[in-house]
N, C-alpha and C positions, 0 to 999 in steps of 0.2 A: 505874764510879762508886765513889768511895772510901767507906770506912766513915763518915767525917765527913760527907760530902755526904748519904749515906743517913740519918744521924741528923738532920741539919738539915732534910731533906726531910720526914721523919716528923714532926718537931716543927712544921714549917710546916703540914702537913696537920691535925695536932691543933689548932693555934691557929685555923685557918680553921673547923674544925668547931665549936669552942667559940664563936667569934664568931657563926657561923650559929645555933647553938642559943640563944645569948643574944638575938640579934636576933628570932628567932621567938617566944621566950617573953616578950620585952619589947615586942613589936609593939603591943599594945593601949595601952601607955603612950607609946611613941615615935611612933606615927602622929599623934596630935593635936599633939604638940610639933613635929613636922616640918611639919605643915600650918600651924600658927601661925607658924613661922619663915618658911615660903614666903610667907605673907600679909604678914608684916612687911617682908620684903625687897621684895615687890611694892609696898607702900605707900611705902617709903623711896625706891625708884627713881622712883615717880610723882611724889613730892614734889621730888626732885632734878631731874626733867625740867621741872617747873614753875618751879623757882627758877633754874636755869642760864641760860635765855634772858633772864630779868629781870636777873640779875647781869651778863650780857654787855652788855645794853642800858645798864645803869648805868655800866659801865666805859667803854663807847664814848662816853658823853656827858661823861665827865670829861676835863678838859684836863690831862693828866698827861704827864710826861716819858716817852718811849718806853722808856728804860732802867728806870724804875720799874715800868712795865707788864710788861715782860719778867721782871723779878724776881718780881713778884707771880704771874705765870703759871707761872714755874719752881717757885715754892714750892707753888702749888696742884697742879701735876703731881707734885711729890715727895710731897706729903701724900696725894693721891688719884690714882694713876697711871691709873685708869679714865677720867679726864677727858680724856685725850690725844686720843681720837677726836673728842670734842666740840670741842676747841680746833682741831683740824685742819679741821673743817667750818666753823668761824668764819672761818678764814683764807681760805677759797675765795671 
């Protein structure tokens, strides 16, 4: 191991130790924030799960040119890539 690699390794260990110390001392502050973030994400996903089938239903009832529909779906996939599995299920 070269001197440079040992220095980088030592700096990495020091950085990890500092992050661990910060996380441990900040835990009382961070824990409620993480809990709230988790709850917000859960609520957002639940809302999306309720909205997406209705959006799909509304889109299926529209008489639209298939090219326009594909463009809309492409834009939705680009904006929210996580929707791809949902769109795949709709195609089945």
